[in-house]
Short mmCIF file of the C-alpha atoms (twelve columns), coordinates in Angstrom:
data_MODEL
# 
_entry.id   MODEL 
# 
loop_
_atom_site.group_PDB 
_atom_site.id 
_atom_site.type_symbol 
_atom_site.label_atom_id 
_atom_site.label_alt_id 
_atom_site.label_comp_id 
_atom_site.label_asym_id 
_atom_site.label_seq_id 
_atom_site.Cartn_x 
_atom_site.Cartn_y 
_atom_site.Cartn_z 
_atom_site.pdbx_PDB_model_num 
ATOM 1   C CA . MET A 1   -45.954 -68.884 -12.591 1 
ATOM 2   C CA . GLN A 2   -45.582 -66.374 -9.817  1 
ATOM 3   C CA . ASN A 3   -41.972 -65.254 -9.952  1 
ATOM 4   C CA . GLN A 4   -39.023 -64.750 -12.223 1 
ATOM 5   C CA . ALA A 5   -37.260 -67.919 -10.999 1 
ATOM 6   C CA . MET A 6   -39.887 -70.044 -12.722 1 
ATOM 7   C CA . LEU A 7   -38.788 -68.778 -16.149 1 
ATOM 8   C CA . ASP A 8   -35.578 -70.407 -17.308 1 
ATOM 9   C CA . ASP A 9   -33.262 -69.424 -20.155 1 
ATOM 10  C CA . LEU A 10  -35.298 -71.285 -22.756 1 
ATOM 11  C CA . ASP A 11  -38.495 -69.549 -21.642 1 
ATOM 12  C CA . HIS A 12  -36.809 -66.166 -21.975 1 
ATOM 13  C CA . ALA A 13  -35.435 -67.082 -25.386 1 
ATOM 14  C CA . LEU A 14  -38.872 -68.206 -26.577 1 
ATOM 15  C CA . VAL A 15  -40.493 -64.945 -25.450 1 
ATOM 16  C CA . HIS A 16  -37.747 -62.981 -27.222 1 
ATOM 17  C CA . ALA A 17  -38.265 -65.046 -30.385 1 
ATOM 18  C CA . LEU A 18  -42.012 -64.380 -30.345 1 
ATOM 19  C CA . GLN A 19  -41.372 -60.666 -29.873 1 
ATOM 20  C CA . ILE A 20  -39.303 -60.704 -33.063 1 
ATOM 21  C CA . ASP A 21  -41.932 -62.642 -35.028 1 
ATOM 22  C CA . GLY A 22  -45.113 -63.534 -33.196 1 
ATOM 23  C CA . ARG A 23  -46.194 -65.880 -35.993 1 
ATOM 24  C CA . ALA A 24  -42.869 -67.654 -36.480 1 
ATOM 25  C CA . PRO A 25  -43.460 -71.421 -36.846 1 
ATOM 26  C CA . PHE A 26  -42.398 -73.484 -33.860 1 
ATOM 27  C CA . ALA A 27  -40.090 -75.455 -36.154 1 
ATOM 28  C CA . ARG A 28  -38.155 -72.315 -37.122 1 
ATOM 29  C CA . ILE A 29  -37.973 -71.140 -33.512 1 
ATOM 30  C CA . GLY A 30  -36.740 -74.586 -32.459 1 
ATOM 31  C CA . THR A 31  -34.015 -74.551 -35.109 1 
ATOM 32  C CA . VAL A 32  -32.803 -71.119 -33.984 1 
ATOM 33  C CA . LEU A 33  -32.903 -72.037 -30.286 1 
ATOM 34  C CA . GLY A 34  -31.375 -75.478 -30.804 1 
ATOM 35  C CA . VAL A 35  -34.319 -77.485 -29.458 1 
ATOM 36  C CA . SER A 36  -37.050 -79.614 -30.989 1 
ATOM 37  C CA . THR A 37  -40.316 -78.311 -32.389 1 
ATOM 38  C CA . GLN A 38  -42.149 -80.322 -29.717 1 
ATOM 39  C CA . THR A 39  -40.147 -78.644 -26.955 1 
ATOM 40  C CA . VAL A 40  -41.011 -75.182 -28.268 1 
ATOM 41  C CA . ALA A 41  -44.704 -76.065 -28.567 1 
ATOM 42  C CA . ARG A 42  -44.771 -77.525 -25.063 1 
ATOM 43  C CA . ARG A 43  -43.050 -74.486 -23.549 1 
ATOM 44  C CA . TYR A 44  -45.405 -72.145 -25.409 1 
ATOM 45  C CA . ARG A 45  -48.489 -73.950 -24.108 1 
ATOM 46  C CA . ARG A 46  -47.117 -73.887 -20.559 1 
ATOM 47  C CA . LEU A 47  -46.329 -70.182 -20.702 1 
ATOM 48  C CA . ARG A 48  -49.824 -69.467 -22.022 1 
ATOM 49  C CA . ALA A 49  -51.458 -71.497 -19.269 1 
ATOM 50  C CA . GLU A 50  -49.265 -70.507 -16.323 1 
ATOM 51  C CA . ALA A 51  -47.676 -67.140 -17.172 1 
ATOM 52  C CA . GLY A 52  -50.430 -65.439 -19.152 1 
ATOM 53  C CA . LEU A 53  -48.346 -65.334 -22.345 1 
ATOM 54  C CA . ARG A 54  -50.308 -64.171 -25.371 1 
ATOM 55  C CA . VAL A 55  -49.281 -63.126 -28.869 1 
ATOM 56  C CA . VAL A 56  -51.625 -60.524 -30.338 1 
ATOM 57  C CA . GLY A 57  -51.903 -58.951 -33.770 1 
ATOM 58  C CA . LEU A 58  -52.563 -55.204 -33.709 1 
ATOM 59  C CA . ALA A 59  -53.275 -52.597 -36.358 1 
ATOM 60  C CA . ALA A 60  -51.074 -49.498 -36.308 1 
ATOM 61  C CA . PRO A 61  -53.514 -46.726 -35.310 1 
ATOM 62  C CA . HIS A 62  -52.405 -44.229 -37.958 1 
ATOM 63  C CA . ARG A 63  -52.900 -46.896 -40.628 1 
ATOM 64  C CA . ALA A 64  -56.290 -47.955 -39.295 1 
ATOM 65  C CA . GLY A 65  -57.797 -44.471 -39.194 1 
ATOM 66  C CA . GLN A 66  -57.653 -44.284 -35.412 1 
ATOM 67  C CA . THR A 67  -56.539 -41.763 -32.820 1 
ATOM 68  C CA . GLN A 68  -55.298 -42.849 -29.389 1 
ATOM 69  C CA . TRP A 69  -56.150 -40.921 -26.238 1 
ATOM 70  C CA . LEU A 70  -54.528 -41.575 -22.899 1 
ATOM 71  C CA . VAL A 71  -57.231 -40.888 -20.338 1 
ATOM 72  C CA . ARG A 72  -56.532 -40.356 -16.632 1 
ATOM 73  C CA . LEU A 73  -59.447 -40.936 -14.298 1 
ATOM 74  C CA . THR A 74  -59.315 -39.985 -10.626 1 
ATOM 75  C CA . VAL A 75  -61.756 -42.119 -8.659  1 
ATOM 76  C CA . VAL A 76  -62.771 -42.753 -5.083  1 
ATOM 77  C CA . PRO A 77  -61.105 -45.961 -3.841  1 
ATOM 78  C CA . ALA A 78  -64.385 -47.779 -3.230  1 
ATOM 79  C CA . VAL A 79  -65.301 -47.831 -6.932  1 
ATOM 80  C CA . ALA A 80  -61.865 -48.004 -8.556  1 
ATOM 81  C CA . GLN A 81  -61.992 -51.725 -9.298  1 
ATOM 82  C CA . ARG A 82  -65.555 -51.551 -10.644 1 
ATOM 83  C CA . VAL A 83  -64.750 -48.671 -12.998 1 
ATOM 84  C CA . ALA A 84  -61.546 -50.378 -14.149 1 
ATOM 85  C CA . ASP A 85  -63.381 -53.633 -14.830 1 
ATOM 86  C CA . ALA A 86  -65.949 -51.752 -16.924 1 
ATOM 87  C CA . LEU A 87  -63.132 -50.224 -18.986 1 
ATOM 88  C CA . VAL A 88  -61.505 -53.629 -19.463 1 
ATOM 89  C CA . ARG A 89  -64.716 -55.041 -20.948 1 
ATOM 90  C CA . ARG A 90  -64.846 -52.397 -23.668 1 
ATOM 91  C CA . THR A 91  -63.444 -53.171 -27.120 1 
ATOM 92  C CA . ASP A 92  -62.178 -49.619 -27.708 1 
ATOM 93  C CA . THR A 93  -59.751 -49.593 -24.771 1 
ATOM 94  C CA . THR A 94  -56.279 -50.928 -24.079 1 
ATOM 95  C CA . TRP A 95  -53.630 -50.449 -21.399 1 
ATOM 96  C CA . VAL A 96  -55.968 -50.265 -18.400 1 
ATOM 97  C CA . LYS A 97  -53.836 -49.650 -15.317 1 
ATOM 98  C CA . LEU A 98  -54.579 -48.993 -11.662 1 
ATOM 99  C CA . ALA A 99  -52.109 -46.367 -10.500 1 
ATOM 100 C CA . GLY A 100 -51.399 -43.746 -7.886  1 
ATOM 101 C CA . GLY A 101 -52.265 -45.735 -4.790  1 
ATOM 102 C CA . GLY A 102 -55.465 -47.092 -6.303  1 
ATOM 103 C CA . THR A 103 -57.190 -43.745 -6.814  1 
ATOM 104 C CA . GLU A 104 -56.174 -43.309 -10.454 1 
ATOM 105 C CA . ILE A 105 -57.011 -45.323 -13.558 1 
ATOM 106 C CA . CYS A 106 -55.079 -44.859 -16.791 1 
ATOM 107 C CA . VAL A 107 -56.544 -46.181 -20.014 1 
ATOM 108 C CA . ILE A 108 -55.895 -45.759 -23.725 1 
ATOM 109 C CA . VAL A 109 -59.091 -45.069 -25.661 1 
ATOM 110 C CA . HIS A 110 -59.154 -45.677 -29.411 1 
ATOM 111 C CA . THR A 111 -61.404 -43.388 -31.455 1 
ATOM 112 C CA . ALA A 112 -61.975 -42.754 -35.136 1 
ATOM 113 C CA . ASN A 113 -59.841 -39.916 -36.471 1 
ATOM 114 C CA . GLY A 114 -61.401 -36.557 -35.692 1 
ATOM 115 C CA . PHE A 115 -63.322 -37.693 -32.624 1 
ATOM 116 C CA . ALA A 116 -62.356 -37.044 -29.014 1 
ATOM 117 C CA . PRO A 117 -63.056 -39.741 -26.379 1 
ATOM 118 C CA . GLU A 118 -65.709 -37.637 -24.674 1 
ATOM 119 C CA . HIS A 119 -67.957 -38.150 -27.718 1 
ATOM 120 C CA . GLY A 120 -68.777 -41.585 -26.404 1 
ATOM 121 C CA . LEU A 121 -66.841 -43.148 -23.589 1 
ATOM 122 C CA . LEU A 122 -66.457 -40.430 -21.002 1 
ATOM 123 C CA . LEU A 123 -69.707 -38.471 -21.091 1 
ATOM 124 C CA . HIS A 124 -72.183 -41.136 -22.119 1 
ATOM 125 C CA . ASP A 125 -70.958 -44.591 -21.175 1 
ATOM 126 C CA . ILE A 126 -69.536 -43.890 -17.716 1 
ATOM 127 C CA . PRO A 127 -72.173 -42.257 -15.474 1 
ATOM 128 C CA . ARG A 128 -71.092 -39.328 -13.359 1 
ATOM 129 C CA . THR A 129 -72.297 -41.220 -10.294 1 
ATOM 130 C CA . THR A 130 -69.637 -43.925 -10.515 1 
ATOM 131 C CA . GLY A 131 -67.228 -42.060 -8.253  1 
ATOM 132 C CA . ILE A 132 -65.085 -40.452 -10.942 1 
ATOM 133 C CA . THR A 133 -63.900 -37.133 -9.517  1 
ATOM 134 C CA . ALA A 134 -61.596 -35.902 -12.298 1 
ATOM 135 C CA . VAL A 135 -60.859 -36.685 -15.940 1 
ATOM 136 C CA . SER A 136 -58.096 -35.583 -18.287 1 
ATOM 137 C CA . ALA A 137 -57.523 -36.756 -21.845 1 
ATOM 138 C CA . HIS A 138 -54.169 -36.563 -23.637 1 
ATOM 139 C CA . GLN A 139 -53.895 -37.352 -27.331 1 
ATOM 140 C CA . LEU A 140 -50.941 -39.566 -28.225 1 
ATOM 141 C CA . LEU A 141 -49.071 -37.647 -30.905 1 
ATOM 142 C CA . HIS A 142 -45.996 -39.785 -31.510 1 
ATOM 143 C CA . LEU A 143 -44.691 -43.088 -30.201 1 
ATOM 144 C CA . TYR A 144 -40.930 -43.086 -29.712 1 
ATOM 145 C CA . HIS A 145 -40.770 -46.477 -28.031 1 
ATOM 146 C CA . GLY A 146 -43.328 -49.218 -27.440 1 
ATOM 147 C CA . GLY A 147 -45.909 -50.847 -29.671 1 
ATOM 148 C CA . PRO A 148 -43.859 -52.746 -32.276 1 
ATOM 149 C CA . THR A 149 -40.694 -51.976 -30.286 1 
ATOM 150 C CA . ALA A 150 -40.240 -54.413 -27.406 1 
ATOM 151 C CA . TRP A 151 -39.189 -53.525 -23.887 1 
ATOM 152 C CA . GLN A 152 -35.483 -54.326 -23.738 1 
ATOM 153 C CA . GLY A 153 -35.900 -56.280 -20.511 1 
ATOM 154 C CA . ARG A 154 -37.554 -59.141 -22.373 1 
ATOM 155 C CA . ALA A 155 -35.677 -58.788 -25.652 1 
ATOM 156 C CA . GLU A 156 -32.022 -59.195 -24.747 1 
ATOM 157 C CA . VAL A 157 -31.512 -62.962 -24.824 1 
ATOM 158 C CA . LEU A 158 -30.912 -63.888 -28.450 1 
ATOM 159 C CA . THR A 159 -27.771 -63.078 -30.403 1 
ATOM 160 C CA . ASP A 160 -27.807 -60.839 -33.462 1 
ATOM 161 C CA . ALA A 161 -27.444 -63.915 -35.661 1 
ATOM 162 C CA . GLN A 162 -30.446 -65.574 -34.030 1 
ATOM 163 C CA . ARG A 163 -32.495 -62.409 -34.395 1 
ATOM 164 C CA . ARG A 164 -31.747 -62.215 -38.108 1 
ATOM 165 C CA . GLN A 165 -32.888 -65.816 -38.582 1 
ATOM 166 C CA . LEU A 166 -36.218 -65.036 -36.927 1 
ATOM 167 C CA . GLU A 167 -37.018 -61.698 -38.532 1 
ATOM 168 C CA . PRO A 168 -39.935 -61.962 -40.975 1 
ATOM 169 C CA . GLU A 169 -39.259 -61.293 -44.621 1 
ATOM 170 C CA . THR A 170 -39.451 -57.646 -45.584 1 
ATOM 171 C CA . ARG A 171 -40.698 -56.332 -48.885 1 
ATOM 172 C CA . ALA A 172 -42.151 -53.135 -50.225 1 
ATOM 173 C CA . ALA A 173 -45.881 -52.726 -49.734 1 
ATOM 174 C CA . ALA A 174 -48.307 -49.857 -49.352 1 
ATOM 175 C CA . THR A 175 -51.669 -50.863 -47.983 1 
ATOM 176 C CA . GLU A 176 -53.963 -49.796 -45.186 1 
ATOM 177 C CA . ALA A 177 -56.543 -51.735 -43.247 1 
ATOM 178 C CA . THR A 178 -60.051 -51.652 -44.715 1 
ATOM 179 C CA . ALA A 179 -63.470 -52.751 -43.518 1 
ATOM 180 C CA . ALA A 180 -62.896 -56.094 -45.235 1 
ATOM 181 C CA . ASP A 181 -59.970 -56.734 -42.879 1 
ATOM 182 C CA . GLU A 182 -62.021 -56.342 -39.692 1 
ATOM 183 C CA . PRO A 183 -62.765 -60.073 -39.140 1 
ATOM 184 C CA . LEU A 184 -59.089 -60.895 -39.670 1 
ATOM 185 C CA . LEU A 185 -57.833 -58.158 -37.361 1 
ATOM 186 C CA . THR A 186 -60.390 -58.989 -34.665 1 
ATOM 187 C CA . ALA A 187 -59.332 -62.627 -34.659 1 
ATOM 188 C CA . LEU A 188 -55.646 -61.681 -34.445 1 
ATOM 189 C CA . GLN A 189 -56.332 -59.259 -31.591 1 
ATOM 190 C CA . ARG A 190 -57.523 -62.225 -29.559 1 
ATOM 191 C CA . ASP A 191 -54.851 -64.699 -30.683 1 
ATOM 192 C CA . GLY A 192 -52.089 -63.627 -33.033 1 
ATOM 193 C CA . ARG A 193 -50.990 -67.218 -33.623 1 
ATOM 194 C CA . LEU A 194 -54.264 -68.543 -34.997 1 
ATOM 195 C CA . GLY A 195 -53.543 -70.814 -37.940 1 
ATOM 196 C CA . GLN A 196 -54.361 -69.870 -41.514 1 
ATOM 197 C CA . THR A 197 -57.105 -72.509 -41.678 1 
ATOM 198 C CA . GLU A 198 -58.805 -71.035 -38.605 1 
ATOM 199 C CA . LEU A 199 -58.426 -67.513 -39.979 1 
ATOM 200 C CA . ALA A 200 -59.844 -68.645 -43.314 1 
ATOM 201 C CA . THR A 201 -62.954 -69.851 -41.498 1 
ATOM 202 C CA . VAL A 202 -63.315 -66.527 -39.695 1 
ATOM 203 C CA . THR A 203 -62.817 -64.362 -42.789 1 
ATOM 204 C CA . GLY A 204 -64.402 -66.512 -45.473 1 
ATOM 205 C CA . TRP A 205 -61.178 -66.259 -47.473 1 
ATOM 206 C CA . SER A 206 -58.908 -69.050 -48.616 1 
ATOM 207 C CA . ALA A 207 -55.885 -69.910 -46.498 1 
ATOM 208 C CA . ALA A 208 -53.640 -68.575 -49.266 1 
ATOM 209 C CA . THR A 209 -55.507 -65.266 -49.298 1 
ATOM 210 C CA . VAL A 210 -55.191 -65.009 -45.520 1 
ATOM 211 C CA . ALA A 211 -51.445 -65.590 -45.680 1 
ATOM 212 C CA . ARG A 212 -51.028 -63.055 -48.473 1 
ATOM 213 C CA . ARG A 213 -53.122 -60.412 -46.718 1 
ATOM 214 C CA . ILE A 214 -51.225 -60.791 -43.418 1 
ATOM 215 C CA . ALA A 215 -47.937 -60.513 -45.315 1 
ATOM 216 C CA . ASP A 216 -49.123 -57.358 -47.117 1 
ATOM 217 C CA . LEU A 217 -50.353 -55.691 -43.928 1 
ATOM 218 C CA . ARG A 218 -47.136 -56.519 -42.081 1 
ATOM 219 C CA . ALA A 219 -44.940 -55.312 -44.923 1 
ATOM 220 C CA . ALA A 220 -46.801 -51.985 -44.952 1 
ATOM 221 C CA . GLU A 221 -46.406 -51.745 -41.143 1 
ATOM 222 C CA . THR A 222 -50.181 -51.642 -40.902 1 
ATOM 223 C CA . LEU A 223 -50.181 -54.821 -38.777 1 
ATOM 224 C CA . TYR A 224 -47.675 -55.822 -36.132 1 
ATOM 225 C CA . PHE A 225 -47.494 -58.517 -33.473 1 
ATOM 226 C CA . ASP A 226 -46.889 -57.940 -29.786 1 
ATOM 227 C CA . VAL A 227 -46.361 -60.207 -26.784 1 
ATOM 228 C CA . GLU A 228 -48.348 -59.860 -23.574 1 
ATOM 229 C CA . ILE A 229 -46.708 -61.300 -20.454 1 
ATOM 230 C CA . ASP A 230 -46.273 -60.128 -16.876 1 
ATOM 231 C CA . ALA A 231 -43.159 -57.960 -16.577 1 
ATOM 232 C CA . ARG A 232 -42.608 -59.253 -13.035 1 
ATOM 233 C CA . LEU A 233 -41.492 -62.549 -14.568 1 
ATOM 234 C CA . PHE A 234 -38.531 -60.615 -15.979 1 
ATOM 235 C CA . GLY A 235 -37.586 -59.038 -12.671 1 
ATOM 236 C CA . ALA A 236 -39.562 -55.776 -13.001 1 
ATOM 237 C CA . THR A 237 -41.488 -55.691 -9.719  1 
ATOM 238 C CA . THR A 238 -41.845 -51.884 -9.621  1 
ATOM 239 C CA . GLN A 239 -43.664 -49.968 -12.342 1 
ATOM 240 C CA . ALA A 240 -44.504 -46.294 -12.722 1 
ATOM 241 C CA . LEU A 241 -45.963 -43.870 -15.235 1 
ATOM 242 C CA . LEU A 242 -43.805 -40.786 -15.682 1 
ATOM 243 C CA . TRP A 243 -45.657 -37.649 -16.776 1 
ATOM 244 C CA . MET A 244 -43.030 -35.165 -17.933 1 
ATOM 245 C CA . ALA A 245 -43.199 -31.542 -19.005 1 
ATOM 246 C CA . VAL A 246 -40.440 -30.901 -21.541 1 
ATOM 247 C CA . ALA A 247 -39.525 -27.706 -23.335 1 
ATOM 248 C CA . PRO A 248 -40.874 -28.037 -26.907 1 
ATOM 249 C CA . ALA A 249 -37.457 -27.335 -28.402 1 
ATOM 250 C CA . ASP A 250 -36.015 -30.243 -26.406 1 
ATOM 251 C CA . LEU A 251 -38.908 -32.703 -26.732 1 
ATOM 252 C CA . ASP A 252 -37.633 -34.729 -29.680 1 
ATOM 253 C CA . ALA A 253 -34.081 -34.993 -28.347 1 
ATOM 254 C CA . VAL A 254 -35.226 -35.970 -24.845 1 
ATOM 255 C CA . ALA A 255 -37.729 -38.543 -26.123 1 
ATOM 256 C CA . THR A 256 -35.211 -40.054 -28.535 1 
ATOM 257 C CA . GLU A 257 -32.716 -40.453 -25.681 1 
ATOM 258 C CA . LEU A 258 -35.341 -41.950 -23.347 1 
ATOM 259 C CA . ALA A 259 -36.268 -44.504 -26.021 1 
ATOM 260 C CA . THR A 260 -32.812 -46.060 -25.557 1 
ATOM 261 C CA . HIS A 261 -33.195 -46.551 -21.788 1 
ATOM 262 C CA . ARG A 262 -33.605 -50.157 -20.709 1 
ATOM 263 C CA . GLU A 263 -35.917 -49.120 -17.871 1 
ATOM 264 C CA . LEU A 264 -38.596 -47.729 -20.188 1 
ATOM 265 C CA . ALA A 265 -41.166 -49.808 -22.061 1 
ATOM 266 C CA . VAL A 266 -43.073 -46.872 -23.565 1 
ATOM 267 C CA . VAL A 267 -42.081 -43.330 -24.520 1 
ATOM 268 C CA . ALA A 268 -44.737 -41.164 -26.178 1 
ATOM 269 C CA . ALA A 269 -45.341 -37.504 -26.931 1 
ATOM 270 C CA . THR A 270 -48.789 -36.301 -25.857 1 
ATOM 271 C CA . THR A 271 -50.923 -33.208 -25.661 1 
ATOM 272 C CA . GLY A 272 -51.589 -31.522 -22.343 1 
ATOM 273 C CA . PRO A 273 -49.646 -29.706 -19.599 1 
ATOM 274 C CA . THR A 274 -47.292 -32.706 -19.528 1 
ATOM 275 C CA . ASN A 275 -46.209 -33.515 -23.051 1 
ATOM 276 C CA . LEU A 276 -44.081 -36.645 -22.649 1 
ATOM 277 C CA . LEU A 277 -45.165 -39.941 -21.091 1 
ATOM 278 C CA . ALA A 278 -42.959 -42.888 -20.166 1 
ATOM 279 C CA . HIS A 279 -43.703 -46.263 -18.601 1 
ATOM 280 C CA . ALA A 280 -40.878 -47.336 -16.304 1 
ATOM 281 C CA . LEU A 281 -40.163 -50.949 -15.324 1 
ATOM 282 C CA . CYS A 282 -37.608 -51.378 -12.545 1 
ATOM 283 C CA . ALA A 283 -36.424 -54.158 -10.258 1 
ATOM 284 C CA . ASP A 284 -37.573 -52.466 -7.038  1 
ATOM 285 C CA . PRO A 285 -38.303 -48.999 -5.563  1 
ATOM 286 C CA . PRO A 286 -34.605 -48.170 -4.972  1 
ATOM 287 C CA . ALA A 287 -33.891 -48.995 -8.621  1 
ATOM 288 C CA . LEU A 288 -36.691 -46.663 -9.724  1 
ATOM 289 C CA . HIS A 289 -35.260 -43.939 -7.471  1 
ATOM 290 C CA . ARG A 290 -31.798 -44.382 -8.974  1 
ATOM 291 C CA . TYR A 291 -33.227 -44.190 -12.466 1 
ATOM 292 C CA . LEU A 292 -35.183 -41.018 -11.723 1 
ATOM 293 C CA . THR A 293 -32.316 -39.222 -10.016 1 
ATOM 294 C CA . HIS A 294 -29.298 -40.399 -12.007 1 
ATOM 295 C CA . GLN A 295 -30.526 -40.958 -15.572 1 
ATOM 296 C CA . LEU A 296 -33.755 -39.059 -15.984 1 
ATOM 297 C CA . GLY A 297 -32.631 -36.192 -13.782 1 
ATOM 298 C CA . ALA A 298 -29.469 -35.735 -15.796 1 
ATOM 299 C CA . LEU A 299 -31.344 -34.895 -18.998 1 
ATOM 300 C CA . PRO A 300 -31.672 -31.186 -19.809 1 
ATOM 301 C CA . GLY A 301 -35.036 -29.928 -20.970 1 
ATOM 302 C CA . ILE A 302 -37.226 -31.848 -18.506 1 
ATOM 303 C CA . ARG A 303 -38.984 -29.149 -16.514 1 
ATOM 304 C CA . SER A 304 -40.943 -31.445 -14.221 1 
ATOM 305 C CA . CYS A 305 -41.785 -35.118 -13.736 1 
ATOM 306 C CA . GLU A 306 -44.791 -36.590 -11.964 1 
ATOM 307 C CA . THR A 307 -44.360 -40.233 -10.931 1 
ATOM 308 C CA . ALA A 308 -47.468 -42.414 -10.600 1 
ATOM 309 C CA . PRO A 309 -46.816 -45.957 -9.309  1 
ATOM 310 C CA . VAL A 310 -48.639 -48.667 -11.259 1 
ATOM 311 C CA . LEU A 311 -50.313 -51.133 -8.920  1 
ATOM 312 C CA . ARG A 312 -51.798 -53.469 -11.500 1 
ATOM 313 C CA . THR A 313 -52.250 -53.831 -15.244 1 
ATOM 314 C CA . LEU A 314 -55.757 -55.107 -15.940 1 
ATOM 315 C CA . LYS A 315 -55.578 -54.939 -19.720 1 
ATOM 316 C CA . ALA A 316 -52.497 -54.860 -21.911 1 
ATOM 317 C CA . ALA A 317 -51.897 -54.231 -25.617 1 
ATOM 318 C CA . SER A 318 -54.957 -55.904 -27.148 1 
ATOM 319 C CA . PRO A 319 -58.450 -54.385 -26.988 1 
ATOM 320 C CA . LEU A 320 -59.839 -57.920 -26.590 1 
ATOM 321 C CA . THR A 321 -59.318 -59.970 -23.459 1 
ATOM 322 C CA . ARG A 322 -58.818 -63.706 -23.558 1 
# 
């Protein structure tokens, strides 16, 4: 699938359903969408094969004892792809993006709490001779939008009634991921829809134990499920990272407002000279310009905004590639 026209209404509805509950049975999705289980399964397989659709299970960093660092690498154009590919292959990175005309790479590095990324990745694993000319690391302090919260552009098809039918059961739970959960979480990072029998084989647990543990982790918001799919299939052909400097007194109010904007898939507070990051998804360059000048520019408290066009996303939400 190369363009938005190749996704019809049912495809969009299926993606929205999976964003609500990535492990929802095809039978339940079919009932809500008014189609057969076989139709849902067939569409899902086609979207996986032709549109790169993937459901992934991810541990919430603060529950898994992890800190996230957004690292900006400035590189010479001749080595940009090679450096980016090396970052993609790592299991402690997500969100690898080529930006800024191909001379900048943005990547999220996951470290154990208390450790900065330079303890391993930046100073030891990437040689200075690779063509990296500048590095900056920004700790992600708070996520206002993104992660478990879907980009509105791919989550606006189903009605409120349909959404309620698909939402997983909620119950009180207080649990964090432990070392015993690592095989389960690793398997879900690669494919969040693996069956309980397959997950039982991976973990050495019974299928019932697998189901119970997933339910406990989800209820405690330690585990959530996300959908990876090319935003261009939803009409967003122009992407940009927005690095904003916001007055500290205004940061929470500005970020909370930005989290409601349809154009933004991620809004996060960070450390550094710019303290608010957003990922914009727009139909085309004029639409991005209108957003920057009319909506973003109208917000008080934003002292400056650097816009870095995103050329390509090489790795999305999961640390494991297919």
